[in-house]
Every structure is written in C-alpha cells, then in structure tokens.
PAZAPA-4460 file (N, C-alpha, C; in steps of 0.05 Angstrom, whole numbers, plus 32768, in hexadecimal, padded with zeros to 4 digits):
% residues 188
    n_x    n_y    n_z   ca_x   ca_y   ca_z    c_x    c_y    c_z   seq   type   mol
   83CC   8A66   8E6E   83C3   8A69   8E89   83A8   8A77   8E89     1      S     A
   8398   8A72   8E9D   837E   8A7E   8EA0   8382   8A9A   8EAE     2      M     A
   8375   8AAD   8EA3   8375   8AC8   8EB0   835F   8AC9   8EC5     3      L     A
   8364   8AD4   8EDC   834F   8AD7   8EF0   833A   8AEB   8EE7     4      P     A
   8321   8AE5   8EEF   830C   8AF8   8EEA   830D   8B0C   8F01     5      V     A
   830F   8B25   8EFA   8311   8B3A   8F0E   82F6   8B41   8F19     6      L     A
   82F4   8B44   8F33   82DB   8B4B   8F40   82D3   8B67   8F35     7      A     A
   82BA   8B69   8F2E   82B0   8B83   8F24   82B7   8B89   8F07     8      G     A
   82C2   8B74   8EF9   82C9   8B79   8EDD   82B0   8B80   8ECD     9      A     A
   82B3   8B93   8EBB   829D   8B9D   8EAB   8297   8B89   8E95    10      Q     A
   827E   8B80   8E94   8275   8B70   8E7D   8266   8B83   8E6A    11      Q     A
   8269   8B7E   8E50   825B   8B8F   8E3D   823D   8B8A   8E40    12      R     A
   822D   8B9F   8E41   8210   8B9B   8E43   8206   8B8F   8E28    13      P     A
   81F0   8B80   8E2A   81E6   8B75   8E11   81DE   8B8B   8DFE    14      P     A
   81DF   8B86   8DE4   81D7   8B9B   8DD1   81BA   8BA2   8DD4    15      P     A
   81B3   8BBC   8DD0   8198   8BC4   8DD2   8188   8BBA   8DBA    16      A     A
   816E   8BB4   8DBE   815E   8BAB   8DA7   815E   8BC0   8D91    17      P     A
   815C   8BB7   8D79   815A   8BC8   8D61   8141   8BD9   8D64    18      T     A
   8143   8BF3   8D60   812B   8C04   8D63   8116   8BFE   8D4D    19      P     A
   80FD   8C01   8D54   80E7   8BFF   8D41   80E5   8C19   8D32    20      A     A
   80D8   8C18   8D1B   80D1   8C2F   8D0B   80B7   8C29   8CFD    21      D     A
   80AA   8C3E   8CF2   8090   8C3B   8CE5   8091   8C27   8CCE    22      A     A
   807C   8C17   8CCB   807A   8C04   8CB5   8078   8C12   8C9B    23      E     A
   8069   8C28   8C9A   8063   8C35   8C81   807B   8C43   8C75    24      G     A
   8079   8C4B   8C5D   8062   8C47   8C4D   8064   8C2D   8C3C    25      P     A
   804D   8C25   8C33   804C   8C12   8C1D   8056   8BF6   8C21    26      F     A
   804E   8BEA   8C38   8051   8BCD   8C3A   803F   8BC2   8C23    27      Y     A
   8048   8BAD   8C16   8039   8BA3   8BFE   801C   8B9C   8C05    28      P     A
   800A   8BA5   8BF5   7FED   8B9D   8BF8   7FEA   8B80   8BF0    29      R     A
   7FFA   8B78   8BDC   7FFA   8B5C   8BD4   8017   8B55   8BCF    30      S     A
   801F   8B3D   8BD9   803A   8B35   8BD6   8040   8B2A   8BBA    31      L     A
   8057   8B32   8BAF   805E   8B29   8B94   8062   8B0A   8B93    32      P     A
   805E   8AFF   8B7C   8063   8AE2   8B79   8081   8ADC   8B7E    33      A     A
   8092   8AEE   8B74   80AF   8AEB   8B79   80B6   8AFC   8B91    34      D     A
   80BC   8AEF   8BA7   80C3   8AFD   8BC0   80DA   8AF0   8BCE    35      R     A
   80EF   8AEB   8BBF   8108   8ADF   8BCA   811B   8AF5   8BD4    36      D     A
   8133   8AED   8BDA   8147   8AFF   8BE5   8154   8B11   8BD1    37      A     A
   814F   8B0D   8BB7   815B   8B1E   8BA2   8146   8B30   8B96    38      D     A
   8146   8B49   8B9F   8132   8B5C   8B95   813A   8B69   8B7A    39      L     A
   8152   8B62   8B70   815C   8B6F   8B58   8153   8B60   8B3E    40      T     A
   8146   8B49   8B41   813C   8B3A   8B2A   8120   8B30   8B31    41      R     A
   810F   8B31   8B1C   80F4   8B27   8B1F   80F1   8B0E   8B0D    42      V     A
   80E8   8AF8   8B19   80E4   8ADF   8B0A   80D5   8AE4   8AF0    43      T     A
   80DF   8ADA   8ADA   80D1   8ADD   8AC0   80DA   8AF6   8AB1    44      G     A
   80EA   8B07   8ABD   80F3   8B1F   8AAF   8112   8B1D   8AAB    45      R     A
   811B   8B25   8A94   8137   8B23   8A8D   8148   8B3A   8A99    46      A     A
   813B   8B50   8A9F   814A   8B68   8AA8   8152   8B67   8AC5    47      G     A
   8162   8B7B   8ACC   816C   8B7E   8AE7   8163   8B99   8AF1    48      V     A
   815D   8B9B   8B0B   8153   8BB4   8B17   8166   8BCB   8B11    49      A     A
   815A   8BE3   8B0E   816A   8BFC   8B0C   8175   8C02   8B28    50      Q     A
   818B   8C10   8B29   8196   8C18   8B43   81B0   8C0A   8B49    51      G     A
   81BC   8C12   8B5F   81D6   8C07   8B68   81D0   8BEE   8B79    52      T     A
   81DD   8BD8   8B72   81D9   8BBF   8B81   81E2   8BC2   8B9E    53      L     A
   81D2   8BB7   8BB0   81D9   8BB7   8BCD   81D5   8B9B   8BD8    54      L     A
   81EA   8B91   8BE4   81E9   8B77   8BF3   81E6   8B7E   8C10    55      Y     A
   81CF   8B78   8C1C   81CA   8B7D   8C38   81CA   8B62   8C46    56      L     A
   81DA   8B60   8C5C   81DA   8B47   8C6B   81E0   8B4E   8C88    57      S     A
   81DE   8B3A   8C99   81E3   8B3D   8CB5   81D7   8B27   8CC5    58      G     A
   81D2   8B2C   8CDF   81C7   8B17   8CF0   81AE   8B21   8CFE    59      T     A
   819F   8B0E   8D08   8188   8B13   8D19   818B   8B03   8D32    60      V     A
   818D   8B11   8D49   8193   8B04   8D62   8182   8B10   8D79    61      R     A
   8181   8B02   8D8F   8177   8B0E   8DA8   818E   8B1D   8DB5    62      R     A
   8188   8B2D   8DC9   819C   8B3E   8DD7   81B2   8B2C   8DE3    63      A     A
   81AC   8B13   8DEA   81C0   8B02   8DF6   81D1   8AF4   8DE1    64      D     A
   81CD   8AFB   8DC7   81DD   8AF0   8DB1   81D2   8AD7   8DA4    65      G     A
   81BC   8ACD   8DAE   81B0   8AB5   8DA3   81A6   8ABA   8D87    66      T     A
   81AF   8AAB   8D72   81A5   8AAF   8D57   8187   8AA9   8D56    67      P     A
   8178   8AB9   8D47   815B   8AB4   8D44   8155   8AA6   8D2A    68      L     A
   815F   8A8E   8D27   815A   8A7E   8D0F   813C   8A7C   8D0A    69      A     A
   8134   8A7C   8CF1   8119   8A79   8CEA   8109   8A93   8CEA    70      G     A
   8116   8AA9   8CF2   8108   8AC3   8CF1   8103   8ACA   8CD3    71      T     A
   80EC   8AD4   8CCD   80E5   8ADD   8CB2   80EE   8AFB   8CB1    72      T     A
   80FD   8B02   8C9C   8106   8B1E   8C98   80FA   8B27   8C7E    73      V     A
   80E8   8B3B   8C7F   80DD   8B47   8C67   80EA   8B61   8C61    74      E     A
   80F0   8B67   8C48   80FC   8B81   8C40   80EB   8B8C   8C29    75      L     A
   80E4   8BA5   8C2B   80D7   8BB3   8C14   80E2   8BCF   8C12    76      W     A
   80E1   8BDA   8BFA   80EC   8BF4   8BF5   80E2   8BFE   8BDA    77      Q     A
   80E6   8C18   8BD5   80DF   8C22   8BBA   80F4   8C1B   8BA6    78      C     A
   80ED   8C1C   8B8D   8100   8C16   8B78   8112   8C2E   8B73    79      D     A
   8124   8C2D   8B5F   8136   8C43   8B59   8128   8C5C   8B50    80      A     A
   810F   8C59   8B48   80FF   8C70   8B3F   80EF   8C7D   8B57    81      L     A
   80F2   8C71   8B6E   80E4   8C7B   8B86   80C8   8C71   8B89    82      G     A
   80C1   8C5B   8B7B   80A6   8C50   8B7C   80A5   8C36   8B8A    83      V     A
   8091   8C33   8B9C   808C   8C1A   8BAA   807B   8C08   8B98    84      Y     A
   8081   8BEE   8B97   8072   8BDB   8B87   805D   8BCF   8B99    85      H     A
   804A   8BC1   8B8D   8036   8BB1   8B9B   8024   8BC1   8BAC    86      H     A
   8020   8BDB   8BA6   800E   8BEB   8BB5   7FFB   8BFB   8BA3    87      V     A
   7FF9   8BF2   8B8A   7FE7   8BFF   8B77   7FF2   8C1A   8B6D    88      G     A
   800C   8C1D   8B6D   8018   8C36   8B65   8012   8C3B   8B47    89      A     A
   800A   8C54   8B41   8004   8C5C   8B26   801D   8C64   8B16    90      A     A
   8032   8C6C   8B25   804A   8C76   8B17   8059   8C5F   8B08    91      E     A
   806A   8C68   8AF6   807A   8C54   8AE8   808C   8C47   8AFC    92      A     A
   8090   8C2D   8AF9   80A1   8C1D   8B0B   80B7   8C0F   8AFC    93      Q     A
   80CC   8C08   8B0B   80E1   8BF7   8B00   80D6   8BDA   8B02    94      D     A
   80CD   8BD0   8AEB   80C0   8BB5   8AEB   80D4   8B9F   8AF1    95      E     A
   80EE   8BA5   8AF1   8102   8B91   8AF7   810A   8B91   8B14    96      N     A
   80FC   8BA1   8B24   8102   8BA2   8B41   80EC   8B94   8B50    97      F     A
   80F3   8B81   8B62   80DF   8B71   8B70   80D0   8B82   8B85    98      Q     A
   80DD   8B95   8B92   80D0   8BA6   8BA5   80CC   8B9B   8BC1    99      G     A
   80CC   8B81   8BC4   80C6   8B73   8BDD   80D5   8B59   8BDC   100      Y     A
   80E1   8B51   8BF3   80EE   8B37   8BF5   80EC   8B2D   8C11   101      G     A
   80F0   8B13   8C14   80EE   8B06   8C2E   8103   8AF0   8C30   102      V     A
   810F   8AED   8C47   8121   8AD7   8C4D   811B   8ACC   8C68   103      V     A
   8125   8AB4   8C6D   8123   8AA8   8C88   813F   8AA6   8C93   104      V     A
   8143   8AAF   8CAB   815D   8AB0   8CB8   8168   8A93   8CBC   105      V     A
   8182   8A90   8CB5   818F   8A76   8CB7   8195   8A6F   8CD4   106      A     A
   819E   8A56   8CD8   81A3   8A4C   8CF3   81B7   8A5D   8D02   107      A     A
   81CB   8A69   8CF4   81DF   8A7A   8D01   81D6   8A97   8D05   108      D     A
   81BD   8A9C   8CFE   81B2   8AB7   8D02   81B5   8ACA   8CEA   109      G     A
   81C1   8AC0   8CD4   81C7   8AD2   8CBD   81B0   8AD4   8CAA   110      R     A
   81AE   8AEC   8C9D   819C   8AF1   8C88   81AB   8B00   8C72   111      Y     A
   81A0   8B00   8C59   81AD   8B10   8C44   8198   8B16   8C2E   112      A     A
   819A   8B2E   8C23   818A   8B37   8C0D   819C   8B44   8BF8   113      F     A
   8193   8B42   8BDE   819F   8B51   8BC8   818A   8B64   8BBF   114      K     A
   818F   8B7E   8BC0   817B   8B92   8BB9   8189   8BA9   8BAC   115      T     A
   817D   8BC1   8BAD   818A   8BD9   8BA3   818E   8BED   8BB9   116      I     A
   81A2   8BFE   8BB6   81A6   8C13   8BCA   818D   8C24   8BCB   117      R     A
   8182   8C28   8BE3   8169   8C38   8BE4   816D   8C54   8BDA   118      P     A
   8158   8C5F   8BCE   8159   8C7A   8BC3   8145   8C8C   8BD2   119      V     A
   8149   8CA6   8BD1   8136   8CB8   8BDE   811D   8CBB   8BCC   120      P     A
   8107   8CC3   8BD8   80F0   8CCC   8BC9   80E6   8CE4   8BD8   121      Y     A
   80D4   8CF4   8BCD   80CC   8D0D   8BDA   80C5   8D0A   8BF8   122      P     A
   80D4   8D19   8C08   80CF   8D1A   8C25   80DC   8D04   8C35   123      G     A
   80EA   8CF1   8C28   80F6   8CDB   8C37   8112   8CD5   8C2E   124      R     A
   8125   8CD1   8C41   8140   8CC9   8C39   8140   8CAC   8C31   125      P     A
   8155   8CA2   8C24   8156   8C86   8C1C   8153   8C74   8C34   126      P     A
   8143   8C5F   8C31   813E   8C4C   8C47   8134   8C32   8C3D   127      H     A
   8137   8C1D   8C4E   812C   8C03   8C49   8118   8BFD   8C5F   128      L     A
   8103   8BEF   8C59   80EF   8BE6   8C6D   80F4   8BC9   8C73   129      H     A
   80F3   8BC2   8C8C   80F7   8BA6   8C94   80E3   8B9E   8CAA   130      L     A
   80DA   8B85   8CA8   80C9   8B7A   8CBD   80D5   8B5F   8CC4   131      K     A
   80DC   8B5B   8CDD   80E7   8B41   8CE7   80D3   8B34   8CF9   132      L     A
   80CC   8B1B   8CF2   80B9   8B0C   8D02   80C6   8AF2   8D0B   133      T     A
   80CE   8AF1   8D25   80DA   8AD9   8D30   80C5   8AC3   8D34   134      P     A
   80CF   8AAA   8D37   80BC   8A94   8D3C   80AD   8A99   8D56   135      K     A
   80BB   8AA4   8D6A   80AD   8AAB   8D83   80B6   8AC7   8D8B   136      T     A
   80A5   8AD6   8D98   80AB   8AF1   8DA0   80A0   8B05   8D8D   137      G     A
   80A3   8B1F   8D93   8097   8B35   8D84   80A6   8B3A   8D6A   138      A     A
   8097   8B41   8D56   80A2   8B4A   8D3C   80AE   8B66   8D3F   139      A     A
   80C1   8B6D   8D2E   80CD   8B87   8D2D   80C9   8B92   8D11   140      L     A
   80BD   8BAA   8D0F   80BB   8BB9   8CF6   80CD   8BD1   8CF9   141      T     A
   80DE   8BD6   8CE5   80F0   8BED   8CE7   80F9   8BF6   8CCB   142      T     A
   8109   8C0A   8CCA   8114   8C14   8CB1   8132   8C17   8CB5   143      Q     A
   8141   8C13   8CA0   815E   8C17   8CA0   8164   8C2E   8C8D   144      L     A
   8175   8C41   8C96   817C   8C58   8C86   819A   8C56   8C7E   145      Y     A
   81A1   8C65   8C6A   81BD   8C66   8C60   81CC   8C7B   8C6F   146      V     A
   81E1   8C73   8C7E   81F1   8C86   8C8D   81FC   8C9C   8C7A   147      R     A
   81F9   8CB5   8C82   8203   8CCB   8C72   81F0   8CD6   8C5E   148      G     A
   81DA   8CC8   8C58   81C6   8CD3   8C46   81B2   8CE4   8C56   149      D     A
   81B3   8CFE   8C52   81A3   8D10   8C62   8185   8D0D   8C5D   150      G     A
   8177   8D21   8C65   815A   8D20   8C62   814D   8D1F   8C7D   151      G     A
   8132   8D22   8C7D   8124   8D23   8C96   8125   8D08   8CA4   152      P     A
   8125   8D0A   8CBE   8125   8CF1   8CCE   8109   8CEB   8CD7   153      T     A
   8102   8CD3   8CD9   80E8   8CCB   8CE2   80E4   8CD4   8CFF   154      S     A
   80CE   8CE1   8D05   80C8   8CEA   8D20   80C7   8CD1   8D32   155      V     A
   80BE   8CBB   8D27   80BB   8CA2   8D36   80D6   8C98   8D3F   156      F     A
   80EA   8C9C   8D2F   8105   8C91   8D35   8115   8CA5   8D46   157      V     A
   8116   8CBE   8D3C   8125   8CD3   8D4A   8141   8CCB   8D50   158      G     A
   8148   8CC9   8D6A   8164   8CC5   8D73   816E   8CA9   8D6B   159      R     A
   815D   8C96   8D64   8166   8C7B   8D5D   816E   8C79   8D40   160      D     A
   816C   8C8F   8D30   8173   8C8E   8D14   818F   8C83   8D0F   161      R     A
   81A2   8C8B   8D20   81BD   8C82   8D1B   81BF   8C64   8D20   162      D     A
   81B0   8C59   8D32   81B0   8C3C   8D37   81A2   8C2C   8D21   163      R     A
   8195   8C3A   8D0F   8188   8C2D   8CF8   8195   8C35   8CDE   164      L     A
   81AF   8C3C   8CDF   81BD   8C45   8CC7   81CF   8C30   8CBD   165      S     A
   81D0   8C2E   8CA2   81E2   8C1B   8C94   81FA   8C2A   8C8B   166      L     A
   8212   8C1E   8C8D   822A   8C28   8C81   822F   8C18   8C68   167      S     A
   8230   8C25   8C51   8233   8C17   8C37   8251   8C17   8C30   168      L     A
   8259   8C00   8C24   8275   8BFD   8C1C   8275   8BED   8C01   169      A     A
   828A   8BEF   8BF2   828C   8BDF   8BD9   8288   8BC1   8BE0   170      P     A
   8279   8BB3   8BD0   8274   8B97   8BD3   828B   8B87   8BC6   171      A     A
   829E   8B80   8BD6   82B6   8B72   8BCB   82AE   8B58   8BBE   172      T     A
   82B9   8B53   8BA6   82B4   8B3A   8B98   8299   8B38   8B8B   173      G     A
   828A   8B4E   8B8A   826F   8B4E   8B7E   8270   8B5F   8B64   174      R     A
   8259   8B65   8B59   8258   8B74   8B41   8265   8B8F   8B44   175      E     A
   8272   8B9A   8B2F   827F   8BB5   8B32   826A   8BCA   8B3A   176      P     A
   8272   8BDA   8B4E   8260   8BEF   8B58   824C   8BE6   8B6D   177      G     A
   824A   8BCC   8B72   8237   8BC2   8B86   8240   8BCA   8BA2   178      A     A
   822D   8BCE   8BB4   8232   8BD6   8BCF   822A   8BBF   8BE2   179      L     A
   8234   8BC1   8BFB   822D   8BAD   8C0F   8229   8BBB   8C29   180      A     A
   8217   8BB0   8C3A   8213   8BBB   8C55   820C   8BA4   8C67   181      A     A
   8215   8BA6   8C7F   820F   8B92   8C94   81FD   8B9F   8CA9   182      E     A
   81E8   8B91   8CB2   81D8   8B9C   8CC7   81CF   8B85   8CD9   183      F     A
   81D5   8B87   8CF3   81CE   8B72   8D06   81B6   8B7B   8D16   184      D     A
   81A0   8B6C   8D15   8188   8B72   8D24   8189   8B64   8D3F   185      F     A
   817F   8B72   8D53   817C   8B66   8D6E   815F   8B69   8D75   186      V     A
   8152   8B52   8D7A   8136   8B51   8D81   8132   8B4D   8D9F   187      L     A
   811D   8B57   8DA9   8116   8B54   8DC6   8112   8B37   8DCD   188      R     A
***
C-alpha cells in the first residue's frame, strides 16, 4: 500500500559542498610520467612504496546527488619520509612512491586510488591534497586529514576540519595491514 505524504514532512537538506582548503604545499612543478591511480608503484621500478597501504575511494556528486562523471581527481602527498616529489626537493626520497596520481570519475560517480597512509612532517598533521575539476563548473582544491591524528589545523579550514577528515579501517580482502577510507565529495 502507498503511504500518504504528510503535509510539512521534513525532507533532508542537500549535503553541503565539500569545503575548500589551500592547494599548497607542493603541487607538482612537473607531472610525473607515471600518474595513474596507484601511487605505490612507479613504472619501470620493481619496488613498492614505503609506508602503510591506503585504498581511498568514494564518489563525486552535485548536492542534488547527480554523479559528476568525467571529473578529473588529482591526488598528491608526501612520501613516507615526509618529502614531496616533483618539486625539486633536495632531501632523500622514496623513489618507489609516485607522489602524484590522477583518475577520471566513472559514470556512477566513483573514484579510487591506491596510495599510502599520509604521514606528518614538521608543522603539519598527516594529510592528502586533492583537486577535483568537473567537466563544467568550478574546480575544488582541498585537503583530507586523518581523523584522530592531532596537530595544528589549517587556519584556512578551521571549523571545517572535521568535514575533511578520513576514518581509516582495515582494508578487507587486501594486503595484510592495508587500510581503506571512503570519502564522498560534493561539488557546487
């Protein structure tokens, strides 16, 4: 049987757009030749990146729920040694870590990366940098933080830090010790 719609019934408000955060530091000055969704391996190298594996996935949608297929999602972060690649860094680097990756959002709005759990470096808590560029509309540049990992918060983000936090969990059916996180982006 059909249930009547009650007058004045509360509808859930659309989700708020994902907050922006500073692009810096260290967007690549030059993009690596290998820039796929797996940052834990570099083409032509036999080794695997240092650090704890992290499978990051989720969706990219408008506030009305429409999947934003074709959106380009860029991810960059420091390696397990706390060094950003592709910026002329003089410090020793994990040569088996790609440092930057890019994917295109699928028709259902999904994206996925294989990377490492972000690590802190002086003055910054663990974080991932992301830039989402839809086919139409404004791009979003933001950072994702690991829930529960302390450290200073970006003045730019402030109260939105919790809305940019990842909850990490064991990655079921993946490599031993690997972690997984889901994050759904909402673009304006």
